[in-house]
PDB file with one MODEL, atoms N, CA, C and O in Angstrom:
MODEL        1
ATOM      1  N   UNK A   1     214.913   8.069-167.108  1.00  0.00           N
ATOM      2  CA  UNK A   1     215.704   9.224-166.774  1.00  0.00           C
ATOM      3  C   UNK A   1     216.415   8.952-165.445  1.00  0.00           C
ATOM      4  O   UNK A   1     215.780   8.561-164.465  1.00  0.00           O
ATOM      5  N   UNK A   2     217.714   9.157-165.418  1.00  0.00           N
ATOM      6  CA  UNK A   2     218.498   9.006-164.199  1.00  0.00           C
ATOM      7  C   UNK A   2     218.628  10.379-163.558  1.00  0.00           C
ATOM      8  O   UNK A   2     219.193  11.304-164.141  1.00  0.00           O
ATOM      9  N   UNK A   3     218.097  10.492-162.349  1.00  0.00           N
ATOM     10  CA  UNK A   3     218.096  11.773-161.650  1.00  0.00           C
ATOM     11  C   UNK A   3     219.318  11.895-160.758  1.00  0.00           C
ATOM     12  O   UNK A   3     219.746  10.927-160.130  1.00  0.00           O
ATOM     13  N   UNK A   4     219.868  13.094-160.712  1.00  0.00           N
ATOM     14  CA  UNK A   4     221.001  13.370-159.838  1.00  0.00           C
ATOM     15  C   UNK A   4     220.626  14.489-158.885  1.00  0.00           C
ATOM     16  O   UNK A   4     220.201  15.567-159.303  1.00  0.00           O
ATOM     17  N   UNK A   5     220.790  14.217-157.600  1.00  0.00           N
ATOM     18  CA  UNK A   5     220.496  15.189-156.563  1.00  0.00           C
ATOM     19  C   UNK A   5     220.745  14.543-155.219  1.00  0.00           C
ATOM     20  O   UNK A   5     221.176  13.392-155.150  1.00  0.00           O
ATOM     21  N   UNK A   6     220.477  15.273-154.149  1.00  0.00           N
ATOM     22  CA  UNK A   6     220.628  14.701-152.816  1.00  0.00           C
ATOM     23  C   UNK A   6     219.484  13.716-152.569  1.00  0.00           C
ATOM     24  O   UNK A   6     218.495  13.696-153.301  1.00  0.00           O
ATOM     25  N   UNK A   7     219.639  12.911-151.536  1.00  0.00           N
ATOM     26  CA  UNK A   7     218.587  11.955-151.194  1.00  0.00           C
ATOM     27  C   UNK A   7     217.256  12.679-150.948  1.00  0.00           C
ATOM     28  O   UNK A   7     216.198  12.223-151.381  1.00  0.00           O
ATOM     29  N   UNK A   8     217.333  13.813-150.245  1.00  0.00           N
ATOM     30  CA  UNK A   8     216.129  14.589-149.957  1.00  0.00           C
ATOM     31  C   UNK A   8     215.523  15.161-151.242  1.00  0.00           C
ATOM     32  O   UNK A   8     214.312  15.073-151.447  1.00  0.00           O
ATOM     33  N   UNK A   9     216.352  15.742-152.100  1.00  0.00           N
ATOM     34  CA  UNK A   9     215.848  16.288-153.366  1.00  0.00           C
ATOM     35  C   UNK A   9     215.163  15.198-154.182  1.00  0.00           C
ATOM     36  O   UNK A   9     214.084  15.420-154.731  1.00  0.00           O
ATOM     37  N   UNK A  10     215.775  14.041-154.262  1.00  0.00           N
ATOM     38  CA  UNK A  10     215.200  12.944-155.043  1.00  0.00           C
ATOM     39  C   UNK A  10     213.842  12.529-154.491  1.00  0.00           C
ATOM     40  O   UNK A  10     212.929  12.209-155.253  1.00  0.00           O
ATOM     41  N   UNK A  11     213.708  12.535-153.157  1.00  0.00           N
ATOM     42  CA  UNK A  11     212.433  12.187-152.526  1.00  0.00           C
ATOM     43  C   UNK A  11     211.353  13.205-152.919  1.00  0.00           C
ATOM     44  O   UNK A  11     210.230  12.839-153.265  1.00  0.00           O
ATOM     45  N   UNK A  12     211.722  14.484-152.857  1.00  0.00           N
ATOM     46  CA  UNK A  12     210.779  15.546-153.225  1.00  0.00           C
ATOM     47  C   UNK A  12     210.406  15.423-154.700  1.00  0.00           C
ATOM     48  O   UNK A  12     209.227  15.452-155.052  1.00  0.00           O
ATOM     49  N   UNK A  13     211.412  15.287-155.559  1.00  0.00           N
ATOM     50  CA  UNK A  13     211.164  15.221-157.000  1.00  0.00           C
ATOM     51  C   UNK A  13     210.329  14.004-157.373  1.00  0.00           C
ATOM     52  O   UNK A  13     209.503  14.067-158.284  1.00  0.00           O
ATOM     53  N   UNK A  14     210.544  12.900-156.672  1.00  0.00           N
ATOM     54  CA  UNK A  14     209.738  11.694-156.928  1.00  0.00           C
ATOM     55  C   UNK A  14     208.273  11.981-156.622  1.00  0.00           C
ATOM     56  O   UNK A  14     207.384  11.594-157.380  1.00  0.00           O
ATOM     57  N   UNK A  15     208.028  12.663-155.505  1.00  0.00           N
ATOM     58  CA  UNK A  15     206.655  13.008-155.164  1.00  0.00           C
ATOM     59  C   UNK A  15     206.039  13.934-156.211  1.00  0.00           C
ATOM     60  O   UNK A  15     204.879  13.763-156.585  1.00  0.00           O
ATOM     61  N   UNK A  16     206.803  14.906-156.678  1.00  0.00           N
ATOM     62  CA  UNK A  16     206.283  15.837-157.682  1.00  0.00           C
ATOM     63  C   UNK A  16     205.778  15.097-158.911  1.00  0.00           C
ATOM     64  O   UNK A  16     204.780  15.488-159.517  1.00  0.00           O
ATOM     65  N   UNK A  17     206.468  14.034-159.270  1.00  0.00           N
ATOM     66  CA  UNK A  17     206.059  13.250-160.448  1.00  0.00           C
ATOM     67  C   UNK A  17     204.715  12.566-160.240  1.00  0.00           C
ATOM     68  O   UNK A  17     204.063  12.178-161.210  1.00  0.00           O
ATOM     69  N   UNK A  18     204.290  12.412-158.985  1.00  0.00           N
ATOM     70  CA  UNK A  18     203.015  11.748-158.699  1.00  0.00           C
ATOM     71  C   UNK A  18     201.826  12.705-158.707  1.00  0.00           C
ATOM     72  O   UNK A  18     200.679  12.261-158.649  1.00  0.00           O
ATOM     73  N   UNK A  19     202.085  14.013-158.779  1.00  0.00           N
ATOM     74  CA  UNK A  19     200.980  14.988-158.805  1.00  0.00           C
ATOM     75  C   UNK A  19     200.334  14.934-160.193  1.00  0.00           C
ATOM     76  O   UNK A  19     200.990  15.221-161.195  1.00  0.00           O
ATOM     77  N   UNK A  20     199.063  14.571-160.252  1.00  0.00           N
ATOM     78  CA  UNK A  20     198.400  14.438-161.558  1.00  0.00           C
ATOM     79  C   UNK A  20     198.324  15.765-162.323  1.00  0.00           C
ATOM     80  O   UNK A  20     198.219  16.842-161.736  1.00  0.00           O
ATOM     81  N   UNK A  21     198.379  15.650-163.620  1.00  0.00           N
ATOM     82  CA  UNK A  21     198.218  16.815-164.492  1.00  0.00           C
ATOM     83  C   UNK A  21     196.887  17.481-164.157  1.00  0.00           C
ATOM     84  O   UNK A  21     195.873  16.809-163.970  1.00  0.00           O
ATOM     85  N   UNK A  22     196.904  18.816-164.083  1.00  0.00           N
ATOM     86  CA  UNK A  22     195.681  19.554-163.790  1.00  0.00           C
ATOM     87  C   UNK A  22     195.410  19.731-162.309  1.00  0.00           C
ATOM     88  O   UNK A  22     194.387  20.303-161.933  1.00  0.00           O
ATOM     89  N   UNK A  23     196.318  19.244-161.454  1.00  0.00           N
ATOM     90  CA  UNK A  23     196.163  19.415-160.012  1.00  0.00           C
ATOM     91  C   UNK A  23     197.363  20.155-159.458  1.00  0.00           C
ATOM     92  O   UNK A  23     198.447  20.132-160.041  1.00  0.00           O
ATOM     93  N   UNK A  24     197.160  20.812-158.325  1.00  0.00           N
ATOM     94  CA  UNK A  24     198.252  21.524-157.668  1.00  0.00           C
ATOM     95  C   UNK A  24     198.346  21.069-156.223  1.00  0.00           C
ATOM     96  O   UNK A  24     197.404  20.506-155.666  1.00  0.00           O
ATOM     97  N   UNK A  25     199.505  21.325-155.628  1.00  0.00           N
ATOM     98  CA  UNK A  25     199.752  21.083-154.212  1.00  0.00           C
ATOM     99  C   UNK A  25     200.486  22.304-153.665  1.00  0.00           C
ATOM    100  O   UNK A  25     201.076  23.074-154.423  1.00  0.00           O
ATOM    101  N   UNK A  26     200.446  22.471-152.361  1.00  0.00           N
ATOM    102  CA  UNK A  26     201.231  23.523-151.734  1.00  0.00           C
ATOM    103  C   UNK A  26     202.556  22.925-151.275  1.00  0.00           C
ATOM    104  O   UNK A  26     202.705  21.707-151.177  1.00  0.00           O
ATOM    105  N   UNK A  27     203.517  23.809-150.996  1.00  0.00           N
ATOM    106  CA  UNK A  27     204.804  23.347-150.477  1.00  0.00           C
ATOM    107  C   UNK A  27     204.584  22.569-149.180  1.00  0.00           C
ATOM    108  O   UNK A  27     205.247  21.561-148.936  1.00  0.00           O
ATOM    109  N   UNK A  28     203.663  23.034-148.362  1.00  0.00           N
ATOM    110  CA  UNK A  28     203.349  22.376-147.094  1.00  0.00           C
ATOM    111  C   UNK A  28     202.770  20.975-147.332  1.00  0.00           C
ATOM    112  O   UNK A  28     203.126  20.026-146.632  1.00  0.00           O
ATOM    113  N   UNK A  29     201.890  20.853-148.307  1.00  0.00           N
ATOM    114  CA  UNK A  29     201.313  19.544-148.626  1.00  0.00           C
ATOM    115  C   UNK A  29     202.385  18.570-149.116  1.00  0.00           C
ATOM    116  O   UNK A  29     202.342  17.381-148.799  1.00  0.00           O
ATOM    117  N   UNK A  30     203.329  19.073-149.877  1.00  0.00           N
ATOM    118  CA  UNK A  30     204.429  18.221-150.344  1.00  0.00           C
ATOM    119  C   UNK A  30     205.252  17.753-149.151  1.00  0.00           C
ATOM    120  O   UNK A  30     205.604  16.576-149.062  1.00  0.00           O
ATOM    121  N   UNK A  31     205.561  18.668-148.229  1.00  0.00           N
ATOM    122  CA  UNK A  31     206.343  18.311-147.044  1.00  0.00           C
ATOM    123  C   UNK A  31     205.634  17.218-146.232  1.00  0.00           C
ATOM    124  O   UNK A  31     206.265  16.257-145.791  1.00  0.00           O
ATOM    125  N   UNK A  32     204.336  17.372-146.043  1.00  0.00           N
ATOM    126  CA  UNK A  32     203.567  16.360-145.303  1.00  0.00           C
ATOM    127  C   UNK A  32     203.543  15.036-146.054  1.00  0.00           C
ATOM    128  O   UNK A  32     203.649  13.975-145.439  1.00  0.00           O
ATOM    129  N   UNK A  33     203.407  15.085-147.358  1.00  0.00           N
ATOM    130  CA  UNK A  33     203.316  13.872-148.178  1.00  0.00           C
ATOM    131  C   UNK A  33     204.601  13.044-148.143  1.00  0.00           C
ATOM    132  O   UNK A  33     204.561  11.820-148.270  1.00  0.00           O
ATOM    133  N   UNK A  34     205.731  13.715-147.972  1.00  0.00           N
ATOM    134  CA  UNK A  34     207.000  12.971-147.912  1.00  0.00           C
ATOM    135  C   UNK A  34     207.402  12.687-146.460  1.00  0.00           C
ATOM    136  O   UNK A  34     208.535  12.293-146.182  1.00  0.00           O
ATOM    137  N   UNK A  35     206.455  12.893-145.548  1.00  0.00           N
ATOM    138  CA  UNK A  35     206.647  12.598-144.119  1.00  0.00           C
ATOM    139  C   UNK A  35     207.674  13.508-143.443  1.00  0.00           C
ATOM    140  O   UNK A  35     208.363  13.094-142.510  1.00  0.00           O
ATOM    141  N   UNK A  36     207.770  14.743-143.919  1.00  0.00           N
ATOM    142  CA  UNK A  36     208.659  15.756-143.326  1.00  0.00           C
ATOM    143  C   UNK A  36     207.865  17.051-143.156  1.00  0.00           C
ATOM    144  O   UNK A  36     208.206  18.064-143.767  1.00  0.00           O
ATOM    145  N   UNK A  37     206.802  17.035-142.329  1.00  0.00           N
ATOM    146  CA  UNK A  37     205.883  18.180-142.258  1.00  0.00           C
ATOM    147  C   UNK A  37     206.517  19.503-141.834  1.00  0.00           C
ATOM    148  O   UNK A  37     205.975  20.565-142.143  1.00  0.00           O
ATOM    149  N   UNK A  38     207.644  19.464-141.139  1.00  0.00           N
ATOM    150  CA  UNK A  38     208.289  20.701-140.705  1.00  0.00           C
ATOM    151  C   UNK A  38     209.339  21.187-141.698  1.00  0.00           C
ATOM    152  O   UNK A  38     209.977  22.215-141.472  1.00  0.00           O
ATOM    153  N   UNK A  39     209.522  20.468-142.779  1.00  0.00           N
ATOM    154  CA  UNK A  39     210.581  20.782-143.747  1.00  0.00           C
ATOM    155  C   UNK A  39     210.064  21.557-144.956  1.00  0.00           C
ATOM    156  O   UNK A  39     210.511  21.328-146.080  1.00  0.00           O
ATOM    157  N   UNK A  40     209.134  22.465-144.730  1.00  0.00           N
ATOM    158  CA  UNK A  40     208.525  23.207-145.838  1.00  0.00           C
ATOM    159  C   UNK A  40     209.572  24.012-146.609  1.00  0.00           C
ATOM    160  O   UNK A  40     209.570  24.014-147.840  1.00  0.00           O
ATOM    161  N   UNK A  41     210.456  24.688-145.900  1.00  0.00           N
ATOM    162  CA  UNK A  41     211.496  25.477-146.583  1.00  0.00           C
ATOM    163  C   UNK A  41     212.463  24.578-147.343  1.00  0.00           C
ATOM    164  O   UNK A  41     212.881  24.904-148.454  1.00  0.00           O
ATOM    165  N   UNK A  42     212.811  23.459-146.746  1.00  0.00           N
ATOM    166  CA  UNK A  42     213.718  22.519-147.423  1.00  0.00           C
ATOM    167  C   UNK A  42     213.056  21.967-148.680  1.00  0.00           C
ATOM    168  O   UNK A  42     213.718  21.769-149.699  1.00  0.00           O
ATOM    169  N   UNK A  43     211.751  21.717-148.608  1.00  0.00           N
ATOM    170  CA  UNK A  43     211.005  21.265-149.785  1.00  0.00           C
ATOM    171  C   UNK A  43     211.046  22.341-150.862  1.00  0.00           C
ATOM    172  O   UNK A  43     211.307  22.051-152.029  1.00  0.00           O
ATOM    173  N   UNK A  44     210.789  23.582-150.466  1.00  0.00           N
ATOM    174  CA  UNK A  44     210.813  24.690-151.429  1.00  0.00           C
ATOM    175  C   UNK A  44     212.194  24.815-152.070  1.00  0.00           C
ATOM    176  O   UNK A  44     212.301  25.050-153.274  1.00  0.00           O
ATOM    177  N   UNK A  45     213.247  24.660-151.271  1.00  0.00           N
ATOM    178  CA  UNK A  45     214.609  24.726-151.815  1.00  0.00           C
ATOM    179  C   UNK A  45     214.878  23.585-152.781  1.00  0.00           C
ATOM    180  O   UNK A  45     215.485  23.794-153.832  1.00  0.00           O
ATOM    181  N   UNK A  46     214.434  22.380-152.438  1.00  0.00           N
ATOM    182  CA  UNK A  46     214.626  21.222-153.326  1.00  0.00           C
ATOM    183  C   UNK A  46     213.881  21.432-154.639  1.00  0.00           C
ATOM    184  O   UNK A  46     214.396  21.113-155.711  1.00  0.00           O
ATOM    185  N   UNK A  47     212.672  21.969-154.551  1.00  0.00           N
ATOM    186  CA  UNK A  47     211.889  22.236-155.754  1.00  0.00           C
ATOM    187  C   UNK A  47     212.576  23.315-156.589  1.00  0.00           C
ATOM    188  O   UNK A  47     212.612  23.225-157.816  1.00  0.00           O
ATOM    189  N   UNK A  48     213.116  24.325-155.930  1.00  0.00           N
ATOM    190  CA  UNK A  48     213.812  25.400-156.618  1.00  0.00           C
ATOM    191  C   UNK A  48     215.086  24.947-157.322  1.00  0.00           C
ATOM    192  O   UNK A  48     215.569  25.613-158.237  1.00  0.00           O
ATOM    193  N   UNK A  49     215.620  23.820-156.891  1.00  0.00           N
ATOM    194  CA  UNK A  49     216.841  23.301-157.502  1.00  0.00           C
ATOM    195  C   UNK A  49     216.545  22.202-158.533  1.00  0.00           C
ATOM    196  O   UNK A  49     217.463  21.535-159.010  1.00  0.00           O
ATOM    197  N   UNK A  50     215.294  22.018-158.868  1.00  0.00           N
ATOM    198  CA  UNK A  50     214.891  20.988-159.828  1.00  0.00           C
ATOM    199  C   UNK A  50     215.408  21.341-161.231  1.00  0.00           C
ATOM    200  O   UNK A  50     214.903  22.271-161.859  1.00  0.00           O
ATOM    201  N   UNK A  51     216.416  20.600-161.724  1.00  0.00           N
ATOM    202  CA  UNK A  51     216.942  20.892-163.064  1.00  0.00           C
ATOM    203  C   UNK A  51     216.162  20.180-164.174  1.00  0.00           C
ATOM    204  O   UNK A  51     216.491  20.307-165.354  1.00  0.00           O
ATOM    205  N   UNK A  52     215.133  19.436-163.788  1.00  0.00           N
ATOM    206  CA  UNK A  52     214.407  18.598-164.748  1.00  0.00           C
ATOM    207  C   UNK A  52     213.025  19.143-165.121  1.00  0.00           C
ATOM    208  O   UNK A  52     212.204  18.424-165.690  1.00  0.00           O
ATOM    209  N   UNK A  53     212.777  20.406-164.800  1.00  0.00           N
ATOM    210  CA  UNK A  53     211.485  21.012-165.135  1.00  0.00           C
ATOM    211  C   UNK A  53     211.367  21.162-166.650  1.00  0.00           C
ATOM    212  O   UNK A  53     212.366  21.482-167.293  1.00  0.00           O
ATOM    213  N   UNK A  54     210.211  20.949-167.243  1.00  0.00           N
ATOM    214  CA  UNK A  54     208.939  20.569-166.632  1.00  0.00           C
ATOM    215  C   UNK A  54     208.704  19.056-166.578  1.00  0.00           C
ATOM    216  O   UNK A  54     207.612  18.625-166.205  1.00  0.00           O
ATOM    217  N   UNK A  55     209.711  18.232-166.945  1.00  0.00           N
ATOM    218  CA  UNK A  55     209.512  16.773-166.859  1.00  0.00           C
ATOM    219  C   UNK A  55     209.168  16.359-165.437  1.00  0.00           C
ATOM    220  O   UNK A  55     208.302  15.510-165.226  1.00  0.00           O
ATOM    221  N   UNK A  56     209.836  16.950-164.474  1.00  0.00           N
ATOM    222  CA  UNK A  56     209.411  16.814-163.082  1.00  0.00           C
ATOM    223  C   UNK A  56     208.613  18.079-162.806  1.00  0.00           C
ATOM    224  O   UNK A  56     209.178  19.169-162.714  1.00  0.00           O
ATOM    225  N   UNK A  57     207.290  17.932-162.675  1.00  0.00           N
ATOM    226  CA  UNK A  57     206.380  19.076-162.716  1.00  0.00           C
ATOM    227  C   UNK A  57     206.337  19.938-161.457  1.00  0.00           C
ATOM    228  O   UNK A  57     205.346  19.940-160.727  1.00  0.00           O
ATOM    229  N   UNK A  58     207.409  20.660-161.215  1.00  0.00           N
ATOM    230  CA  UNK A  58     207.445  21.554-160.054  1.00  0.00           C
ATOM    231  C   UNK A  58     206.480  22.731-160.236  1.00  0.00           C
ATOM    232  O   UNK A  58     206.161  23.428-159.272  1.00  0.00           O
ATOM    233  N   UNK A  59     206.025  22.947-161.449  1.00  0.00           N
ATOM    234  CA  UNK A  59     205.068  24.043-161.677  1.00  0.00           C
ATOM    235  C   UNK A  59     203.729  23.773-161.000  1.00  0.00           C
ATOM    236  O   UNK A  59     202.909  24.682-160.875  1.00  0.00           O
ATOM    237  N   UNK A  60     203.499  22.547-160.566  1.00  0.00           N
ATOM    238  CA  UNK A  60     202.233  22.190-159.906  1.00  0.00           C
ATOM    239  C   UNK A  60     202.253  22.457-158.406  1.00  0.00           C
ATOM    240  O   UNK A  60     201.322  22.072-157.698  1.00  0.00           O
ATOM    241  N   UNK A  61     203.298  23.108-157.915  1.00  0.00           N
ATOM    242  CA  UNK A  61     203.397  23.414-156.487  1.00  0.00           C
ATOM    243  C   UNK A  61     203.350  24.930-156.298  1.00  0.00           C
ATOM    244  O   UNK A  61     204.101  25.682-156.920  1.00  0.00           O
ATOM    245  N   UNK A  62     202.437  25.349-155.414  1.00  0.00           N
ATOM    246  CA  UNK A  62     202.239  26.772-155.144  1.00  0.00           C
ATOM    247  C   UNK A  62     202.336  27.040-153.644  1.00  0.00           C
ATOM    248  O   UNK A  62     202.420  26.111-152.841  1.00  0.00           O
ATOM    249  N   UNK A  63     202.323  28.300-153.285  1.00  0.00           N
ATOM    250  CA  UNK A  63     202.348  28.685-151.880  1.00  0.00           C
ATOM    251  C   UNK A  63     200.991  28.480-151.229  1.00  0.00           C
ATOM    252  O   UNK A  63     199.967  28.440-151.911  1.00  0.00           O
ATOM    253  N   UNK A  64     200.986  28.350-149.925  1.00  0.00           N
ATOM    254  CA  UNK A  64     199.741  28.149-149.170  1.00  0.00           C
ATOM    255  C   UNK A  64     198.766  29.307-149.307  1.00  0.00           C
ATOM    256  O   UNK A  64     197.557  29.122-149.169  1.00  0.00           O
ATOM    257  N   UNK A  65     199.289  30.510-149.580  1.00  0.00           N
ATOM    258  CA  UNK A  65     198.405  31.669-149.728  1.00  0.00           C
ATOM    259  C   UNK A  65     197.799  31.765-151.133  1.00  0.00           C
ATOM    260  O   UNK A  65     197.073  32.711-151.436  1.00  0.00           O
ATOM    261  N   UNK A  66     198.101  30.782-151.986  1.00  0.00           N
ATOM    262  CA  UNK A  66     197.549  30.762-153.330  1.00  0.00           C
ATOM    263  C   UNK A  66     198.417  31.433-154.378  1.00  0.00           C
ATOM    264  O   UNK A  66     198.126  31.351-155.571  1.00  0.00           O
ATOM    265  N   UNK A  67     199.484  32.098-153.942  1.00  0.00           N
ATOM    266  CA  UNK A  67     200.386  32.714-154.923  1.00  0.00           C
ATOM    267  C   UNK A  67     201.294  31.634-155.524  1.00  0.00           C
ATOM    268  O   UNK A  67     201.423  30.536-154.983  1.00  0.00           O
ATOM    269  N   UNK A  68     201.905  31.971-156.633  1.00  0.00           N
ATOM    270  CA  UNK A  68     202.633  30.966-157.403  1.00  0.00           C
ATOM    271  C   UNK A  68     203.955  30.524-156.805  1.00  0.00           C
ATOM    272  O   UNK A  68     204.349  29.376-157.010  1.00  0.00           O
ATOM    273  N   UNK A  69     204.647  31.363-156.090  1.00  0.00           N
ATOM    274  CA  UNK A  69     205.994  31.009-155.643  1.00  0.00           C
ATOM    275  C   UNK A  69     206.936  31.181-156.821  1.00  0.00           C
ATOM    276  O   UNK A  69     206.720  32.053-157.662  1.00  0.00           O
ATOM    277  N   UNK A  70     207.964  30.373-156.893  1.00  0.00           N
ATOM    278  CA  UNK A  70     208.933  30.493-157.975  1.00  0.00           C
ATOM    279  C   UNK A  70     208.815  29.362-158.981  1.00  0.00           C
ATOM    280  O   UNK A  70     207.949  28.493-158.876  1.00  0.00           O
ATOM    281  N   UNK A  71     209.713  29.400-159.961  1.00  0.00           N
ATOM    282  CA  UNK A  71     209.782  28.335-160.954  1.00  0.00           C
ATOM    283  C   UNK A  71     211.214  28.239-161.460  1.00  0.00           C
ATOM    284  O   UNK A  71     211.780  29.222-161.938  1.00  0.00           O
ATOM    285  N   UNK A  72     211.798  27.047-161.352  1.00  0.00           N
ATOM    286  CA  UNK A  72     213.210  26.855-161.703  1.00  0.00           C
ATOM    287  C   UNK A  72     213.437  26.599-163.187  1.00  0.00           C
ATOM    288  O   UNK A  72     214.574  26.623-163.658  1.00  0.00           O
ATOM    289  N   UNK A  73     212.369  26.355-163.915  1.00  0.00           N
ATOM    290  CA  UNK A  73     212.508  26.063-165.335  1.00  0.00           C
ATOM    291  C   UNK A  73     212.763  27.299-166.174  1.00  0.00           C
ATOM    292  O   UNK A  73     212.666  28.428-165.694  1.00  0.00           O
ATOM    293  N   UNK A  74     213.087  27.068-167.422  1.00  0.00           N
ATOM    294  CA  UNK A  74     213.339  28.159-168.364  1.00  0.00           C
ATOM    295  C   UNK A  74     212.116  29.073-168.455  1.00  0.00           C
ATOM    296  O   UNK A  74     210.983  28.608-168.577  1.00  0.00           O
ATOM    297  N   UNK A  75     212.366  30.363-168.395  1.00  0.00           N
ATOM    298  CA  UNK A  75     211.276  31.333-168.504  1.00  0.00           C
ATOM    299  C   UNK A  75     210.699  31.749-167.169  1.00  0.00           C
ATOM    300  O   UNK A  75     209.870  32.657-167.111  1.00  0.00           O
ATOM    301  N   UNK A  76     211.119  31.103-166.099  1.00  0.00           N
ATOM    302  CA  UNK A  76     210.687  31.485-164.761  1.00  0.00           C
ATOM    303  C   UNK A  76     209.183  31.449-164.547  1.00  0.00           C
ATOM    304  O   UNK A  76     208.483  30.588-165.080  1.00  0.00           O
ATOM    305  N   UNK A  77     208.707  32.389-163.767  1.00  0.00           N
ATOM    306  CA  UNK A  77     207.312  32.417-163.332  1.00  0.00           C
ATOM    307  C   UNK A  77     206.323  32.523-164.494  1.00  0.00           C
ATOM    308  O   UNK A  77     205.215  31.994-164.408  1.00  0.00           O
ATOM    309  N   UNK A  78     206.710  33.201-165.580  1.00  0.00           N
ATOM    310  CA  UNK A  78     205.806  33.301-166.738  1.00  0.00           C
ATOM    311  C   UNK A  78     205.564  31.930-167.345  1.00  0.00           C
ATOM    312  O   UNK A  78     204.450  31.630-167.775  1.00  0.00           O
ATOM    313  N   UNK A  79     206.591  31.099-167.383  1.00  0.00           N
ATOM    314  CA  UNK A  79     206.431  29.737-167.900  1.00  0.00           C
ATOM    315  C   UNK A  79     205.540  28.928-166.967  1.00  0.00           C
ATOM    316  O   UNK A  79     204.708  28.145-167.425  1.00  0.00           O
ATOM    317  N   UNK A  80     205.712  29.114-165.653  1.00  0.00           N
ATOM    318  CA  UNK A  80     204.876  28.402-164.681  1.00  0.00           C
ATOM    319  C   UNK A  80     203.409  28.733-164.916  1.00  0.00           C
ATOM    320  O   UNK A  80     202.561  27.841-164.932  1.00  0.00           O
ATOM    321  N   UNK A  81     203.112  30.006-165.098  1.00  0.00           N
ATOM    322  CA  UNK A  81     201.730  30.428-165.367  1.00  0.00           C
ATOM    323  C   UNK A  81     201.190  29.758-166.628  1.00  0.00           C
ATOM    324  O   UNK A  81     200.062  29.267-166.640  1.00  0.00           O
ATOM    325  N   UNK A  82     201.992  29.742-167.680  1.00  0.00           N
ATOM    326  CA  UNK A  82     201.564  29.141-168.951  1.00  0.00           C
ATOM    327  C   UNK A  82     201.317  27.648-168.806  1.00  0.00           C
ATOM    328  O   UNK A  82     200.323  27.128-169.312  1.00  0.00           O
ATOM    329  N   UNK A  83     202.226  26.952-168.112  1.00  0.00           N
ATOM    330  CA  UNK A  83     202.063  25.507-167.929  1.00  0.00           C
ATOM    331  C   UNK A  83     200.803  25.188-167.131  1.00  0.00           C
ATOM    332  O   UNK A  83     200.071  24.259-167.469  1.00  0.00           O
ATOM    333  N   UNK A  84     200.552  25.953-166.077  1.00  0.00           N
ATOM    334  CA  UNK A  84     199.345  25.737-165.289  1.00  0.00           C
ATOM    335  C   UNK A  84     198.090  26.018-166.117  1.00  0.00           C
ATOM    336  O   UNK A  84     197.111  25.276-166.033  1.00  0.00           O
ATOM    337  N   UNK A  85     198.117  27.066-166.899  1.00  0.00           N
ATOM    338  CA  UNK A  85     196.983  27.400-167.750  1.00  0.00           C
ATOM    339  C   UNK A  85     196.706  26.292-168.760  1.00  0.00           C
ATOM    340  O   UNK A  85     195.554  25.949-169.026  1.00  0.00           O
ATOM    341  N   UNK A  86     197.790  25.733-169.325  1.00  0.00           N
ATOM    342  CA  UNK A  86     197.633  24.614-170.273  1.00  0.00           C
ATOM    343  C   UNK A  86     196.972  23.410-169.619  1.00  0.00           C
ATOM    344  O   UNK A  86     196.302  22.626-170.291  1.00  0.00           O
ATOM    345  N   UNK A  87     197.158  23.261-168.313  1.00  0.00           N
ATOM    346  CA  UNK A  87     196.576  22.145-167.573  1.00  0.00           C
ATOM    347  C   UNK A  87     195.196  22.492-167.008  1.00  0.00           C
ATOM    348  O   UNK A  87     194.602  21.696-166.280  1.00  0.00           O
ATOM    349  N   UNK A  88     194.692  23.672-167.341  1.00  0.00           N
ATOM    350  CA  UNK A  88     193.359  24.079-166.898  1.00  0.00           C
ATOM    351  C   UNK A  88     193.316  24.694-165.518  1.00  0.00           C
ATOM    352  O   UNK A  88     192.253  24.765-164.901  1.00  0.00           O
ATOM    353  N   UNK A  89     194.451  25.137-165.028  1.00  0.00           N
ATOM    354  CA  UNK A  89     194.512  25.745-163.698  1.00  0.00           C
ATOM    355  C   UNK A  89     194.731  27.235-163.870  1.00  0.00           C
ATOM    356  O   UNK A  89     195.702  27.665-164.493  1.00  0.00           O
ATOM    357  N   UNK A  90     193.814  28.026-163.308  1.00  0.00           N
ATOM    358  CA  UNK A  90     193.985  29.480-163.358  1.00  0.00           C
ATOM    359  C   UNK A  90     194.185  30.002-161.945  1.00  0.00           C
ATOM    360  O   UNK A  90     193.389  29.739-161.043  1.00  0.00           O
ATOM    361  N   UNK A  91     195.259  30.740-161.780  1.00  0.00           N
ATOM    362  CA  UNK A  91     195.591  31.261-160.436  1.00  0.00           C
ATOM    363  C   UNK A  91     195.760  32.762-160.552  1.00  0.00           C
ATOM    364  O   UNK A  91     196.042  33.431-159.558  1.00  0.00           O
TER     365      UNK A  91
ENDMDL
END
């Protein structure tokens, strides 16, 4: 798959692909993992612009307070809940 996005978006999306099925990360953890710990909002924006969901599993990223945040894929937050449930994650 050839991805199209900004350099920053591609970095974020590449990391998302490394999150194992059945696991979640927070937006803050993603920012730290890509070596941009202060870029939490930019990470959230990049995830929100992911046109490749669920192939790039942005549904595995949640807010630090444990709430789901958003989902850019078809069906929005309800789809995110379903995908997480299918992976054995209940939030």
